[in-house]
C-alpha positions, 0 to 999 in steps of 0.5 A, spaced: 560 396 218 567 392 218 573 392 214 576 385 212 581 385 218 574 384 222 575 391 226 571 396 226 572 402 222 573 407 227 578 402 231 581 401 225 582 409 224 584 410 231 590 405 231 592 408 224 593 415 226 596 412 232 602 409 228 602 414 223 604 420 229 609 415 232 613 414 226 612 422 224 615 423 231 621 419 229 623 425 223 627 429 229 632 423 229 632 420 222 632 427 218 636 431 221 642 436 219 649 433 219 654 436 223 659 437 218 659 436 210 664 432 206 664 428 200 665 421 202 667 419 195 673 423 195 678 418 196 684 422 197 681 427 202 674 424 205 674 429 210 675 435 206 668 439 206 665 441 200 662 447 197 655 445 194 652 441 200 644 440 199 638 440 193 632 443 195 626 443 192 618 444 194 613 438 193 606 439 192 601 434 195 593 435 193 588 437 198 580 439 198 579 446 197 580 450 203 574 454 205 574 461 204 569 467 207 568 470 200 570 465 194 569 458 192 576 458 191 582 459 196 587 462 191 592 462 197 593 454 196 593 454 188 598 449 186 601 451 179 603 443 178 596 440 179 591 447 178 588 445 184 589 446 191 595 443 195 600 443 201 607 445 199 613 442 203 620 444 203 625 438 202 633 438 202 637 432 200 645 431 202 648 432 195 653 427 196 650 421 201 643 418 200 640 423 206 634 427 207 637 432 211 631 438 212 623 438 211 619 444 213 612 445 211 606 444 210 605 452 206 600 454 202 602 451 195 601 458 192 607 461 196 613 462 192 619 457 193 624 462 194 619 465 200 619 458 203 626 458 203 627 465 207 622 463 212 627 458 216 632 454 211 635 461 209 637 462 217 639 454 217 645 455 212 647 462 214 648 459 221 649 451 221 653 452 214 656 458 213 659 459 206 656 453 203 651 453 197 645 449 195 642 447 188 635 449 186 631 450 180 629 457 177 624 458 183 629 459 188 633 465 184 634 471 188 639 468 193 645 467 189 650 467 195 646 461 198 643 457 192 645 456 185 640 455 180 641 453 173 645 459 169 647 460 162 654 461 164 654 454 167 659 450 163 657 443 161 660 439 167 657 444 172 650 443 168 651 435 169 652 436 176 646 440 177 642 436 173 644 430 177 643 433 184 636 435 182 635 428 179 636 425 185 631 430 188 626 428 184 627 421 185 626 422 193 620 426 191 617 420 187 619 415 193 615 419 198 609 419 193 609 411 192 604 412 199 598 413 196 596 418 201 601 423 198 599 422 191 592 422 191 588 428 194 588 428 202 580 428 204 581 426 212 578 431 217 575 436 212 568 436 214 568 438 221 576 441 221 579 447 220 585 448 215 590 447 221 587 441 223 588 438 216 595 441 216 597 437 222 594 431 220 597 431 213 604 433 216 604 427 220 603 423 214 608 427 210 613 426 215 612 418 217 612 417 209 619 421 209 622 417 215 620 410 212 623 412 205 629 415 209 630 408 213 629 404 207 635 408 204 639 407 211 638 400 210 641 399 203 635 401 200 638 405 193 635 412 192 636 410 185 633 403 182 636 400 177 
């Protein structure tokens, strides 16, 4: 069997994964934690550091149901967003620049957002950004000294500020989902692979798509399309 390009499918898959992994490897150079946090829109004090630095959210991507020794469904991977099995990735964006600064995963989708945060990003903020705050949705309640979540005590300006931050987050999430590999159910490698093998392939795809979106933003591609 041959594809339209005249290549044997096996050869096509080989080089497809070759380049996916090469692009994914650029993550450490493209998506990285900045050395300092400032608001470039502050014309009076452009170098003044800010209190709020990032927004953070989980991104679920559908996968084939992982096998379980006893049951037909593996509840560890259950996604409340899709009602199906999924991987979860933790994504953080800089609030004042069009930069994705953190991606971690995949995690089983049933793992709570706050538990995912506590696994690595919490330590990163405590060590690399002491005294700073992230903005997250209600799933991140439980770490008030590090993450500010929606509150009935917020005034309208604060609500608008948090709303804009999370809207930018959702826009980035939707940009990476423009790549069908992350938007549809991931079916690569399930016949003979373990969950770990599938996770490694999916991670390569997620990292590669995120790198491409970030490079586009670095080259004047807007986070928001007008």
